[in-house]
C-alpha positions in Angstrom: 116.8 91.4 121.1 112.8 92.0 121.8 112.8 91.9 125.4 111.2 95.1 126.7 110.9 96.3 122.9 106.9 97.2 122.3 105.6 98.1 118.5 102.9 101.0 118.6 100.8 99.5 115.2 98.6 103.0 114.0 95.3 101.5 111.0 93.2 104.6 110.1 90.6 102.5 107.9 89.8 99.7 109.3 89.2 99.0 113.1 91.2 95.6 115.0 90.7 92.9 115.3 88.9 93.3 112.0 91.7 94.0 110.1 93.2 90.3 109.6 96.0 91.2 108.1 96.9 93.9 111.4 95.7 92.1 113.7 97.5 88.9 112.2 101.0 90.5 112.4 99.8 92.0 115.9 99.8 88.4 117.0 103.0 87.7 115.1 104.9 90.1 117.1 102.7 89.5 120.6 104.4 85.6 120.7 108.3 86.9 119.8 108.3 88.3 122.8 107.3 91.7 122.2 104.9 94.5 123.8 102.1 95.5 121.5 99.7 98.2 121.1 97.9 99.5 118.7 96.0 102.5 117.4 92.5 102.3 115.2 88.9 103.7 114.8 86.0 102.4 116.6 83.9 100.8 113.8 82.0 97.3 112.7 81.5 96.2 116.6 84.6 97.3 118.2 83.2 100.5 119.6 85.4 100.6 122.9 87.7 103.5 123.7 90.4 101.0 125.0 90.3 96.7 125.1 92.7 94.7 126.1 92.6 91.9 123.8 95.0 88.6 123.8 97.9 90.6 125.2 97.2 93.7 122.6 96.6 97.2 124.1 93.8 98.4 122.0 93.2 102.1 121.7 89.7 103.2 119.8 88.7 106.8 118.0 85.6 108.6 116.8 85.8 108.8 112.8 83.3 109.5 110.3 83.9 107.7 106.7 84.3 110.2 103.9 82.5 110.3 100.5 84.5 113.2 98.5 87.3 114.8 98.1 86.7 117.2 100.7 85.1 115.1 102.9 89.4 112.8 102.8 90.0 116.0 104.8 88.6 116.2 107.0 88.3 112.4 107.7 92.5 112.2 108.0 93.3 115.5 109.9 90.6 114.1 112.2 92.9 110.9 112.4 95.9 112.3 112.6 94.5 114.2 115.2 93.6 111.4 118.1 96.5 108.8 116.1 98.5 111.5 118.2 96.9 111.9 120.6 96.9 108.7 121.5 100.1 107.9 120.3 100.9 110.1 123.2 98.9 108.5 126.1 100.5 105.1 124.6 104.1 106.4 125.2 102.9 108.1 128.7 102.3 104.2 129.5 105.9 102.4 127.5 108.1 103.9 126.3 108.1 103.0 122.1 110.5 101.6 120.4 108.8 101.1 116.9 106.3 102.9 115.2 104.1 100.6 112.3 101.8 103.0 109.9 99.2 100.2 108.2 98.3 102.9 105.3 95.7 104.1 103.4 96.2 106.6 104.6 99.9 108.6 103.9 99.8 110.6 106.0 100.9 108.6 109.1 104.2 108.9 108.6 103.9 112.3 110.4 102.9 111.0 113.4 106.1 108.3 113.2 108.0 110.8 112.4 106.8 113.0 115.8 108.4 110.3 117.8 111.5 109.6 115.9 112.4 113.0 115.8 111.9 113.5 119.2 112.5 110.2 120.6 114.2 108.0 118.3 111.6 105.8 117.2 112.0 103.4 114.1 109.4 103.5 111.8 108.0 101.0 109.3 105.5 101.4 106.5 103.5 98.4 106.6 102.3 99.4 102.7 98.6 97.4 102.0 97.4 100.0 99.4 98.2 102.3 96.6 97.5 105.6 97.5 97.7 107.4 94.7 96.0 105.1 92.2 93.4 105.1 94.6 92.2 108.5 94.3 92.0 108.1 90.9 90.0 104.9 91.0 87.6 107.1 93.9 87.2 110.3 91.7 88.3 109.6 88.4 91.2 112.2 87.8 94.7 113.3 88.2 94.4 116.8 90.4 96.0 118.8 92.7 95.0 115.7 94.9 96.3 113.5 93.2 99.6 115.4 93.4 99.4 115.5 96.9 98.8 111.6 97.4 102.5 110.8 95.3 104.0 113.4 97.8 102.2 111.8 101.1 103.8 108.4 99.4 107.6 109.8 99.0 107.7 111.5 102.3 106.0 108.0 103.9 109.0 105.7 102.5 111.9 108.7 103.1 111.0 108.5 106.5 110.3 104.9 106.9 113.6 102.4 108.1 111.6 99.7 106.9 108.7 99.3 103.9 106.7 95.9 104.2 105.0 94.9 101.0 102.0 92.8 100.3 103.2 91.5 96.4 105.8 91.7 94.6 104.6 94.7 92.6 104.6 96.5 96.0 108.4 95.9 96.4 109.1 97.4 93.5 107.6 100.4 93.6 109.2 101.1 97.3 112.6 100.8 95.4 111.9 102.8 92.1 109.3 105.1 93.6 109.8 105.4 97.0 113.3 105.1 96.5 114.0 102.5 99.2 116.6 100.2 99.3 116.0 97.0 98.3 117.1 95.3 101.8 115.1 97.8 103.7 112.1 96.7 101.5 109.7 92.9 102.9 107.2 91.4 101.5 105.0 89.7 103.4 101.7 88.3 101.5 98.3 88.4 103.0 96.9 84.7 104.1 95.1 83.3 106.0 95.6 81.1 109.0 95.4 78.2 107.6 94.1 76.4 110.6 91.3 78.9 111.1 90.3 79.1 107.6 89.0 75.9 106.3 85.4 74.8 104.7 83.2 74.4 107.5 79.0 72.9 107.7 76.9 74.7 104.8 74.9 77.6 105.7 71.5 75.6 106.4 69.5 78.7 105.3 71.3 79.1 102.3 71.2 75.8 101.4 67.4 75.9 101.8 66.9 77.6 99.3 67.9 75.1 96.8 69.9 77.6 94.3 73.3 77.5 93.4 75.3 80.2 95.1 77.9 83.0 93.7 79.5 85.5 96.4 81.5 88.3 97.5 83.2 88.6 100.8 84.7 92.1 100.9 84.8 95.6 101.9 82.5 97.6 99.7 83.7 101.0 98.7 83.7 103.3 95.2 86.6 100.9 94.1 85.6 97.7 94.9 82.9 97.5 92.0 80.3 95.2 93.6 77.7 97.6 91.7 78.9 95.6 88.8 78.1 92.0 90.3 74.4 93.3 91.9 74.0 94.7 87.6 74.8 91.5 87.0 72.6 89.2 89.2 69.9 91.8 86.8 71.5 90.3 83.5 70.7 86.9 84.5 67.1 87.5 86.2 66.2 89.3 82.7 67.8 85.4 80.7 65.3 83.5 83.0 68.1 82.7 85.8 66.1 82.5 88.8 68.6 79.3 89.8 71.3 81.3 90.8 71.3 83.0 94.0 73.4 85.5 94.8 75.4 86.2 98.9 77.3 89.5 99.4 79.0 89.6 102.9 80.8 92.9 104.3 80.2 96.4 105.1 81.1 99.4 103.7 80.6 103.1 102.8 78.4 101.4 99.9 76.3 99.0 101.0 73.6 101.6 101.3 73.4 102.5 98.1 73.8 98.3 96.7 70.8 97.6 98.7 68.4 100.1 96.6 70.1 99.5 94.0 68.9 95.5 94.1 65.8 96.9 95.1 65.1 98.7 92.1 66.0 96.2 89.7 63.8 93.7 91.3 66.6 91.5 92.9 65.9 91.2 96.2 64.8 87.6 95.9 67.5 86.9 94.2 70.5 88.5 96.5 71.4 88.1 100.2 73.0 91.3 102.1 74.9 89.9 105.2 76.9 92.7 106.7 79.6 91.8 108.4 80.4 88.3 109.8 83.6 86.6 111.0 84.5 83.4 112.7 81.9 80.5 112.4 79.4 82.3 110.6 81.8 84.0 108.1 82.9 80.0 107.2 80.1 78.8 107.0 78.8 81.4 103.9 81.1 81.3 102.2 81.1 77.0 102.5 77.9 77.9 101.1 78.8 78.8 97.7 79.4 77.4 94.5 81.3 80.2 93.0 83.7 83.0 94.1 83.3 86.5 92.2 85.4 89.6 92.0 83.9 92.3 90.9 86.7 94.8 91.4 87.2 96.9 87.8 90.2 96.8 85.9 92.1 99.3 86.9 96.1 101.5 87.9 94.8 100.5 91.3 93.0 97.4 91.4 95.6 95.8 88.4 98.2 95.6 91.9 96.7 94.2 94.8 96.6 91.2 96.4 93.3 90.7 97.4 92.5 89.0 100.4 89.0 87.4 98.8 91.4 85.9 96.1 93.3 83.7 99.0 90.0 83.2 100.8 88.4 81.9 98.5 91.1 79.1 97.1 92.2 78.3 100.8 87.9 77.1 100.6 88.1 75.1 97.0 86.0 77.5 96.0 86.7 78.4 91.6 86.3 82.4 91.5 85.1 84.2 88.8 86.7 87.4 87.8 87.6 90.5 85.2 91.0 91.0 83.6 93.2 92.1 86.8 96.5 91.7 86.5 97.8 90.8 90.3 95.1 88.7 90.6 94.8 86.5 87.9 98.9 85.8 88.9 97.6 84.3 92.3 94.8 83.1 91.5 96.1 81.4 88.3 93.2 78.6 87.1 91.5 79.1 90.1 90.1 81.9 88.4 88.0 82.1 84.8 88.4 85.9 83.5 85.3 87.6 81.8 85.6 88.7 78.6 84.9 92.4 78.8 84.5 94.7 81.8 81.0 94.2 81.7 78.1 93.4 83.9 77.2 91.1 80.9 80.4 89.9 80.4 80.2 89.1 84.4 77.0 87.5 84.3 78.3 85.0 81.0 81.2 83.9 83.1 79.4 83.3 86.1 76.9 81.3 84.2 79.4 79.0 82.3 80.6 77.9 84.9 77.6 77.5 87.2 76.4 75.0 84.5 79.9 72.9 84.2 80.8 71.3 87.3 83.6 69.2 86.4 85.2 72.9 85.3 84.3 74.2 88.7 85.6 71.0 90.0 88.8 71.4 88.4 89.3 75.1 89.8 88.6 74.6 93.6 91.1 71.4 93.9 93.9 73.4 91.6 93.0 76.7 93.7 92.8 74.8 96.5 96.3 72.3 96.9 97.9 75.7 95.4 96.9 77.4 98.9 97.6 74.6 101.0 100.8 74.2 99.0 102.5 78.0 99.3 100.0 80.2 101.4 102.4 79.8 104.6 101.5 82.1 106.8 104.2 80.8 109.1 106.6 82.1 105.9 105.3 85.7 106.2 105.7 85.8 109.3 109.4 84.7 109.1 109.3 87.6 106.5 107.9 89.8 108.7 109.6 89.1 112.1 112.8 89.9 109.8 111.9 93.6 109.0 111.9 94.3 112.6 115.3 92.2 113.4 116.6 95.2 110.4 115.5 98.2 111.9 116.0 97.2 115.7 119.6 96.5 115.1 122.5 98.3 116.3 125.4 98.3 113.9 125.3 100.2 111.1 123.2 99.9 108.0 124.0 98.1 104.9 124.0 101.5 102.8 126.2 103.3 105.4 122.9 105.2 107.8 123.6 105.3 111.0 119.9 103.0 112.6 118.4 105.7 114.9 119.8 105.4 118.7 117.2 107.1 121.2 120.5 108.7 122.5 120.9 110.9 119.9 119.1 113.9 120.4 116.0 115.8 118.1 118.2 118.0 116.2 120.7 115.0 115.4 118.3 113.0 114.2 117.0 116.1 112.0 119.8 116.3 110.4 120.3 113.3 109.2 116.9 112.7 108.4 116.9 115.3 106.1 120.2 113.6 104.6 118.8 110.6 104.0 115.4 112.2 102.0 117.8 114.5 100.3 120.2 110.5 99.0 123.3 111.8 100.7 125.0 110.2 103.8 125.6 111.4 106.7 127.6 110.6 109.5 
């Protein structure tokens, strides 16, 4: 079934192969016999407009990250223009059988819809983030922008032939809020590949500091709460805890402000900002840590996320300190210590208590590592991922009596069928 099939993956917020999940998915499709192309932004050291990397065609477009609601409108409009332009460039090279859109934002269904109506291309929605909740987390309001996010989310689900959820909460939301049939929603968790993500020799420059090392890895946006970690380090310093050093790994729009905050708080000697790391340097830095920190604030957005850093810390046997986050607590279990409240002071107290209790750190790290070895199987997630593609590419009538799109149907017929699906009515 996969012979000659071609999948185009759309990503707006991160470049490939920087986006680990998308790169894993692309390689999974390639290994299963699909041809794979990716359209993504040029950023984070991946700046070539076109690259053929490990069998995957990667097309990159310019993008400037926004910092305001109006800026996001410009960012998304620019991205949609480039994605549509490049999608037709990809199609000129090879027919596209499936378009997979990885949110945010929930606007890329428009690109898929054009190809669906004109050419019968199927659409898989890879649901990474909850865009309505993300809007509230960034701007702290439920205004017309929030209502627009809800509308775009509904249209994305209604347009999709299948949806891929990162955890159980996302799956239930796809069904309840998105109106998708349960047999069209496939859960694929974002586990690293165990053979490539394991503890290595610690980074010598960090070990040479002779301190307890705690750290954070990930993107740094307004919703990620890394400023709480910086302020927690100030709390620790105020208590005379100069035996603790913090390593912050990653990039994002908040990084310049975080550097300025650390300097203003007199933390230049207590925090190391490494910038973006990958491969061996990333693993050596993470392997130097005694504690992994998740400073994301409890809110409607973060409560529902399965965070990559939870899985990564656990796979390396790192005990975790975090705030009271619903899904992260479920994923981490006894590998995590939850701060008493959402404040820098409470985060600092939790970090200090774990640093001062090596036996507890060892128990928590062992629990996380053993859980990861037992349950974090990318091979299982690969099978679930490929099942979604088998479902959308099969030629039979789907189980909810909606005929699958066929490339021979006219655009008018496909438009009538899509309209009937969005209204909840059956159609032939």
